N, CA, C and O atoms as a GROMACS GRO file, in nm:
protein
  360
    1MET      N    1   4.483 -17.378  15.365
    1MET     CA    2   4.558 -17.256  15.160
    1MET      C    3   4.680 -17.264  15.154
    1MET      O    4   4.774 -17.297  15.226
    2THR      N    5   4.659 -17.224  15.044
    2THR     CA    6   4.875 -17.269  15.018
    2THR      C    7   4.933 -17.211  14.901
    2THR      O    8   4.890 -17.221  14.786
    3ALA      N    9   5.039 -17.147  14.941
    3ALA     CA   10   5.156 -17.043  14.887
    3ALA      C   11   5.174 -17.152  14.824
    3ALA      O   12   5.130 -17.266  14.817
    4THR      N   13   5.272 -17.068  14.768
    4THR     CA   14   5.389 -17.148  14.702
    4THR      C   15   5.578 -17.068  14.746
    4THR      O   16   5.586 -16.968  14.673
    5MET      N   17   5.665 -17.075  14.800
    5MET     CA   18   5.759 -17.044  14.844
    5MET      C   19   5.902 -17.094  14.701
    5MET      O   20   5.951 -17.194  14.649
    6LEU      N   21   5.911 -16.975  14.695
    6LEU     CA   22   6.024 -16.975  14.591
    6LEU      C   23   6.209 -16.967  14.650
    6LEU      O   24   6.254 -16.862  14.696
    7LEU      N   25   6.276 -17.065  14.640
    7LEU     CA   26   6.410 -17.057  14.741
    7LEU      C   27   6.514 -17.071  14.592
    7LEU      O   28   6.500 -17.147  14.496
    8PRO      N   29   6.628 -16.959  14.623
    8PRO     CA   30   6.746 -16.946  14.543
    8PRO      C   31   6.816 -17.046  14.552
    8PRO      O   32   6.831 -17.101  14.661
    9ALA      N   33   6.905 -17.114  14.381
    9ALA     CA   34   6.951 -17.280  14.411
    9ALA      C   35   7.078 -17.212  14.581
    9ALA      O   36   7.057 -17.290  14.674
   10VAL      N   37   7.118 -17.169  14.598
   10VAL     CA   38   7.224 -17.150  14.725
   10VAL      C   39   7.093 -17.259  14.859
   10VAL      O   40   7.136 -17.317  14.958
   11LEU      N   41   6.992 -17.257  14.831
   11LEU     CA   42   6.929 -17.231  14.975
   11LEU      C   43   6.834 -17.356  14.909
   11LEU      O   44   6.725 -17.369  14.964
   12ALA      N   45   6.861 -17.439  14.808
   12ALA     CA   46   6.801 -17.510  14.798
   12ALA      C   47   6.816 -17.695  14.818
   12ALA      O   48   6.740 -17.792  14.814
   13GLY      N   49   6.990 -17.666  14.846
   13GLY     CA   50   7.019 -17.811  14.907
   13GLY      C   51   6.953 -17.820  15.074
   13GLY      O   52   6.898 -17.926  15.106
   14ARG      N   53   6.958 -17.748  15.141
   14ARG     CA   54   6.879 -17.695  15.278
   14ARG      C   55   6.714 -17.757  15.280
   14ARG      O   56   6.663 -17.768  15.391
   15ALA      N   57   6.633 -17.798  15.161
   15ALA     CA   58   6.511 -17.827  15.105
   15ALA      C   59   6.516 -17.928  15.054
   15ALA      O   60   6.420 -17.943  14.978
   16GLY      N   61   6.605 -18.038  15.057
   16GLY     CA   62   6.618 -18.146  14.986
   16GLY      C   63   6.635 -18.121  14.830
   16GLY      O   64   6.610 -18.209  14.748
   17GLY      N   65   6.688 -17.972  14.790
   17GLY     CA   66   6.690 -17.994  14.667
   17GLY      C   67   6.654 -17.885  14.535
   17GLY      O   68   6.705 -17.836  14.435
   18ALA      N   69   6.519 -17.888  14.618
   18ALA     CA   70   6.449 -17.843  14.613
   18ALA      C   71   6.384 -17.681  14.563
   18ALA      O   72   6.381 -17.615  14.666
   19ARG      N   73   6.337 -17.605  14.458
   19ARG     CA   74   6.400 -17.501  14.448
   19ARG      C   75   6.260 -17.438  14.473
   19ARG      O   76   6.292 -17.325  14.510
   20THR      N   77   6.072 -17.445  14.475
   20THR     CA   78   5.954 -17.412  14.522
   20THR      C   79   5.928 -17.570  14.658
   20THR      O   80   5.967 -17.686  14.668
   21LEU      N   81   5.834 -17.467  14.741
   21LEU     CA   82   5.760 -17.585  14.840
   21LEU      C   83   5.604 -17.528  14.853
   21LEU      O   84   5.570 -17.437  14.929
   22HIS      N   85   5.526 -17.593  14.774
   22HIS     CA   86   5.408 -17.611  14.898
   22HIS      C   87   5.392 -17.594  15.022
   22HIS      O   88   5.398 -17.684  15.107
   23VAL      N   89   5.360 -17.420  15.052
   23VAL     CA   90   5.322 -17.400  15.235
   23VAL      C   91   5.201 -17.363  15.246
   23VAL      O   92   5.124 -17.295  15.180
   24THR      N   93   5.198 -17.408  15.321
   24THR     CA   94   5.032 -17.381  15.433
   24THR      C   95   5.075 -17.256  15.554
   24THR      O   96   5.190 -17.221  15.580
   25GLY      N   97   4.958 -17.205  15.613
   25GLY     CA   98   5.050 -17.106  15.731
   25GLY      C   99   4.970 -16.964  15.690
   25GLY      O  100   4.943 -16.944  15.571
   26ALA      N  101   4.929 -16.854  15.805
   26ALA     CA  102   4.816 -16.739  15.789
   26ALA      C  103   4.902 -16.634  15.817
   26ALA      O  104   4.875 -16.517  15.793
   27THR      N  105   5.030 -16.681  15.880
   27THR     CA  106   5.129 -16.618  15.878
   27THR      C  107   5.280 -16.625  15.761
   27THR      O  108   5.274 -16.708  15.671
   28ILE      N  109   5.387 -16.551  15.770
   28ILE     CA  110   5.499 -16.598  15.791
   28ILE      C  111   5.503 -16.727  15.865
   28ILE      O  112   5.490 -16.848  15.845
   29ALA      N  113   5.520 -16.663  15.934
   29ALA     CA  114   5.535 -16.722  16.122
   29ALA      C  115   5.516 -16.866  16.117
   29ALA      O  116   5.594 -16.957  16.146
   30GLU      N  117   5.404 -16.869  16.077
   30GLU     CA  118   5.315 -17.017  16.128
   30GLU      C  119   5.368 -17.070  15.988
   30GLU      O  120   5.405 -17.188  15.993
   31VAL      N  121   5.384 -16.983  15.817
   31VAL     CA  122   5.441 -17.101  15.756
   31VAL      C  123   5.577 -17.086  15.780
   31VAL      O  124   5.595 -17.194  15.725
   32LEU      N  125   5.649 -17.065  15.800
   32LEU     CA  126   5.822 -17.104  15.848
   32LEU      C  127   5.843 -17.219  15.956
   32LEU      O  128   5.951 -17.278  15.952
   33GLU      N  129   5.734 -17.258  16.065
   33GLU     CA  130   5.636 -17.333  16.168
   33GLU      C  131   5.616 -17.494  16.105
   33GLU      O  132   5.633 -17.608  16.148
   34HIS      N  133   5.580 -17.443  16.001
   34HIS     CA  134   5.483 -17.581  15.885
   34HIS      C  135   5.662 -17.609  15.832
   34HIS      O  136   5.723 -17.714  15.853
   35VAL      N  137   5.701 -17.527  15.785
   35VAL     CA  138   5.805 -17.570  15.683
   35VAL      C  139   5.974 -17.623  15.783
   35VAL      O  140   6.048 -17.717  15.755
   36GLY      N  141   5.981 -17.573  15.839
   36GLY     CA  142   6.076 -17.618  15.897
   36GLY      C  143   6.039 -17.718  16.001
   36GLY      O  144   6.134 -17.749  16.073
   37ALA      N  145   5.906 -17.786  16.035
   37ALA     CA  146   5.912 -17.987  16.033
   37ALA      C  147   5.989 -18.074  15.923
   37ALA      O  148   6.058 -18.176  15.928
   38GLU      N  149   5.950 -17.995  15.830
   38GLU     CA  150   6.028 -18.051  15.721
   38GLU      C  151   6.168 -18.079  15.747
   38GLU      O  152   6.229 -18.181  15.779
   39HIS      N  153   6.224 -17.880  15.708
   39HIS     CA  154   6.325 -17.820  15.639
   39HIS      C  155   6.369 -17.739  15.740
   39HIS      O  156   6.378 -17.617  15.728
   40ALA      N  157   6.411 -17.832  15.891
   40ALA     CA  158   6.486 -17.724  16.016
   40ALA      C  159   6.625 -17.627  15.938
   40ALA      O  160   6.595 -17.508  15.943
   41ASP      N  161   6.737 -17.644  15.883
   41ASP     CA  162   6.845 -17.613  15.815
   41ASP      C  163   6.772 -17.520  15.747
   41ASP      O  164   6.802 -17.414  15.804
   42LEU      N  165   6.696 -17.497  15.663
   42LEU     CA  166   6.609 -17.377  15.558
   42LEU      C  167   6.556 -17.291  15.665
   42LEU      O  168   6.593 -17.174  15.657
   43VAL      N  169   6.461 -17.328  15.782
   43VAL     CA  170   6.440 -17.191  15.837
   43VAL      C  171   6.519 -17.156  16.019
   43VAL      O  172   6.499 -17.085  16.117
   44GLU      N  173   6.612 -17.259  15.971
   44GLU     CA  174   6.769 -17.180  16.092
   44GLU      C  175   6.768 -17.087  16.008
   44GLU      O  176   6.716 -16.989  16.061
   45VAL      N  177   6.827 -17.044  15.802
   45VAL     CA  178   6.926 -16.972  15.781
   45VAL      C  179   6.761 -16.835  15.735
   45VAL      O  180   6.765 -16.716  15.703
   46ILE      N  181   6.684 -16.898  15.748
   46ILE     CA  182   6.581 -16.712  15.711
   46ILE      C  183   6.474 -16.728  15.862
   46ILE      O  184   6.352 -16.730  15.853
   47ARG      N  185   6.548 -16.737  15.991
   47ARG     CA  186   6.481 -16.683  16.081
   47ARG      C  187   6.605 -16.621  16.153
   47ARG      O  188   6.719 -16.664  16.133
   48GLY      N  189   6.579 -16.520  16.235
   48GLY     CA  190   6.728 -16.499  16.312
   48GLY      C  191   6.644 -16.530  16.474
   48GLY      O  192   6.539 -16.592  16.496
   49ARG      N  193   6.726 -16.470  16.557
   49ARG     CA  194   6.692 -16.455  16.713
   49ARG      C  195   6.565 -16.328  16.757
   49ARG      O  196   6.503 -16.283  16.853
   50GLU      N  197   6.574 -16.321  16.683
   50GLU     CA  198   6.461 -16.169  16.665
   50GLU      C  199   6.377 -16.146  16.565
   50GLU      O  200   6.362 -16.026  16.538
   51GLY      N  201   6.322 -16.216  16.506
   51GLY     CA  202   6.224 -16.222  16.400
   51GLY      C  203   6.366 -16.304  16.269
   51GLY      O  204   6.448 -16.393  16.294
   52LEU      N  205   6.343 -16.225  16.133
   52LEU     CA  206   6.414 -16.280  16.082
   52LEU      C  207   6.553 -16.270  16.068
   52LEU      O  208   6.622 -16.202  16.144
   53SER      N  209   6.602 -16.347  15.959
   53SER     CA  210   6.811 -16.305  15.980
   53SER      C  211   6.791 -16.183  15.869
   53SER      O  212   6.725 -16.175  15.766
   54ARG      N  213   6.890 -16.081  15.949
   54ARG     CA  214   6.964 -16.014  15.817
   54ARG      C  215   7.003 -16.033  15.722
   54ARG      O  216   7.018 -15.931  15.654
   55TYR      N  217   7.048 -16.178  15.653
   55TYR     CA  218   7.146 -16.216  15.583
   55TYR      C  219   7.036 -16.288  15.485
   55TYR      O  220   7.073 -16.341  15.381
   56VAL      N  221   6.938 -16.287  15.514
   56VAL     CA  222   6.748 -16.294  15.415
   56VAL      C  223   6.704 -16.195  15.359
   56VAL      O  224   6.697 -16.107  15.445
   57ASN      N  225   6.657 -16.145  15.228
   57ASN     CA  226   6.553 -16.083  15.232
   57ASN      C  227   6.390 -16.144  15.186
   57ASN      O  228   6.425 -16.199  15.082
   58VAL      N  229   6.253 -16.168  15.192
   58VAL     CA  230   6.141 -16.259  15.254
   58VAL      C  231   6.063 -16.154  15.167
   58VAL      O  232   6.049 -16.036  15.200
   59TYR      N  233   6.002 -16.223  15.027
   59TYR     CA  234   5.875 -16.082  14.994
   59TYR      C  235   5.792 -16.229  14.954
   59TYR      O  236   5.822 -16.348  14.939
   60VAL      N  237   5.643 -16.124  14.947
   60VAL     CA  238   5.574 -16.179  15.005
   60VAL      C  239   5.491 -16.102  14.862
   60VAL      O  240   5.467 -15.983  14.884
   61ASN      N  241   5.459 -16.136  14.763
   61ASN     CA  242   5.409 -16.124  14.620
   61ASN      C  243   5.500 -15.970  14.589
   61ASN      O  244   5.464 -15.855  14.562
   62GLU      N  245   5.624 -16.031  14.606
   62GLU     CA  246   5.704 -15.872  14.558
   62GLU      C  247   5.712 -15.762  14.705
   62GLU      O  248   5.761 -15.650  14.721
   63VAL      N  249   5.664 -15.824  14.766
   63VAL     CA  250   5.660 -15.669  14.933
   63VAL      C  251   5.729 -15.690  14.981
   63VAL      O  252   5.662 -15.751  15.064
   64ASP      N  253   5.871 -15.703  15.033
   64ASP     CA  254   5.913 -15.663  15.142
   64ASP      C  255   5.913 -15.727  15.219
   64ASP      O  256   5.982 -15.801  15.148
   65VAL      N  257   5.894 -15.826  15.381
   65VAL     CA  258   5.813 -15.859  15.415
   65VAL      C  259   5.817 -15.763  15.564
   65VAL      O  260   5.722 -15.750  15.642
   66ARG      N  261   5.950 -15.703  15.578
   66ARG     CA  262   6.046 -15.573  15.706
   66ARG      C  263   5.938 -15.497  15.656
   66ARG      O  264   5.947 -15.402  15.734
   67GLY      N  265   5.846 -15.470  15.586
   67GLY     CA  266   5.825 -15.350  15.592
   67GLY      C  267   5.612 -15.351  15.642
   67GLY      O  268   5.539 -15.268  15.696
   68SER      N  269   5.587 -15.498  15.581
   68SER     CA  270   5.427 -15.481  15.575
   68SER      C  271   5.415 -15.633  15.726
   68SER      O  272   5.349 -15.732  15.695
   69GLY      N  273   5.479 -15.628  15.865
   69GLY     CA  274   5.496 -15.691  15.954
   69GLY      C  275   5.596 -15.813  16.015
   69GLY      O  276   5.573 -15.871  16.121
   70GLY      N  277   5.707 -15.842  15.932
   70GLY     CA  278   5.789 -15.923  15.979
   70GLY      C  279   5.668 -16.044  15.944
   70GLY      O  280   5.567 -16.056  15.875
   71LEU      N  281   5.747 -16.119  16.038
   71LEU     CA  282   5.714 -16.289  16.098
   71LEU      C  283   5.451 -16.222  16.095
   71LEU      O  284   5.353 -16.272  16.039
   72ASP      N  285   5.459 -16.166  16.138
   72ASP     CA  286   5.409 -16.180  16.128
   72ASP      C  287   5.251 -16.127  16.000
   72ASP      O  288   5.131 -16.141  16.021
   73THR      N  289   5.337 -16.058  15.853
   73THR     CA  290   5.278 -16.055  15.788
   73THR      C  291   5.167 -16.194  15.680
   73THR      O  292   5.205 -16.305  15.641
   74PRO      N  293   5.056 -16.138  15.664
   74PRO     CA  294   4.978 -16.229  15.611
   74PRO      C  295   5.022 -16.332  15.509
   74PRO      O  296   5.080 -16.290  15.409
   75VAL      N  297   5.007 -16.419  15.518
   75VAL     CA  298   5.017 -16.539  15.361
   75VAL      C  299   4.833 -16.545  15.316
   75VAL      O  300   4.740 -16.526  15.394
   76ALA      N  301   4.827 -16.566  15.212
   76ALA     CA  302   4.680 -16.590  15.111
   76ALA      C  303   4.751 -16.718  15.047
   76ALA      O  304   4.867 -16.757  15.034
   77ALA      N  305   4.582 -16.777  15.001
   77ALA     CA  306   4.617 -16.888  14.928
   77ALA      C  307   4.666 -16.804  14.775
   77ALA      O  308   4.627 -16.694  14.738
   78GLY      N  309   4.748 -16.884  14.714
   78GLY     CA  310   4.805 -16.855  14.579
   78GLY      C  311   4.915 -16.726  14.638
   78GLY      O  312   4.894 -16.616  14.586
   79ASP      N  313   5.002 -16.731  14.716
   79ASP     CA  314   5.071 -16.590  14.739
   79ASP      C  315   5.170 -16.694  14.683
   79ASP      O  316   5.146 -16.815  14.681
   80GLU      N  317   5.313 -16.623  14.627
   80GLU     CA  318   5.416 -16.616  14.595
   80GLU      C  319   5.499 -16.568  14.699
   80GLU      O  320   5.478 -16.460  14.753
   81ILE      N  321   5.609 -16.656  14.734
   81ILE     CA  322   5.691 -16.532  14.844
   81ILE      C  323   5.901 -16.660  14.854
   81ILE      O  324   5.971 -16.752  14.896
   82ALA      N  325   5.881 -16.563  14.787
   82ALA     CA  326   6.089 -16.553  14.799
   82ALA      C  327   6.142 -16.503  14.918
   82ALA      O  328   6.134 -16.416  15.005
   83VAL      N  329   6.221 -16.637  14.864
   83VAL     CA  330   6.337 -16.583  14.964
   83VAL      C  331   6.479 -16.551  14.873
   83VAL      O  332   6.523 -16.643  14.804
   84ILE      N  333   6.549 -16.417  14.875
   84ILE     CA  334   6.643 -16.420  14.892
   84ILE      C  335   6.711 -16.345  14.968
   84ILE      O  336   6.677 -16.253  15.041
   85PRO      N  337   6.857 -16.413  14.935
   85PRO     CA  338   7.004 -16.372  14.953
   85PRO      C  339   7.022 -16.291  15.022
   85PRO      O  340   6.992 -16.356  14.921
   86ALA      N  341   7.043 -16.192  15.106
   86ALA     CA  342   7.103 -16.050  15.096
   86ALA      C  343   7.244 -16.021  15.046
   86ALA      O  344   7.324 -16.102  15.094
   87VAL      N  345   7.304 -15.927  14.961
   87VAL     CA  346   7.383 -15.809  14.934
   87VAL      C  347   7.444 -15.793  14.984
   87VAL      O  348   7.418 -15.770  15.102
   88ALA      N  349   7.536 -15.791  14.951
   88ALA     CA  350   7.603 -15.652  15.109
   88ALA      C  351   7.780 -15.616  14.928
   88ALA      O  352   7.844 -15.681  14.846
   89GLY      N  353   7.757 -15.440  14.990
   89GLY     CA  354   7.865 -15.429  14.843
   89GLY      C  355   7.964 -15.313  14.974
   89GLY      O  356   7.992 -15.280  15.089
   90GLY      N  357   7.975 -15.304  14.867
   90GLY     CA  358   8.123 -15.209  14.960
   90GLY      C  359   8.199 -15.097  14.860
   90GLY      O  360   8.292 -15.030  14.904
   0.00000   0.00000   0.00000
C-alpha cells in the first residue's frame, strides 16, 4: 500500500530536497521505519524518545495522530500524511 507524505520546505532538506515522499506501511511507526532507511535525519526530527517529537505535528488525512493512536495510527493506501513543524507563541 502506498501513501503520500507531505513535507514543509524546512524539512525537505532532510529528505534530499523532496517535498513529497511515496511511503509504505500499515501504521505511522512502520512508515517511519521505511522512510528512516533512506532519510534517517528526517525520521530523527519526527520521532522522539517516547513516540512522536513534540516539535512536529503529524496528520493522516487532516486528523492529528496524537489523538488517534500516535505511532500506532493506521495508514491506508492513498492516505496523505502531513508533517508540520509545531509553532509556539508567547
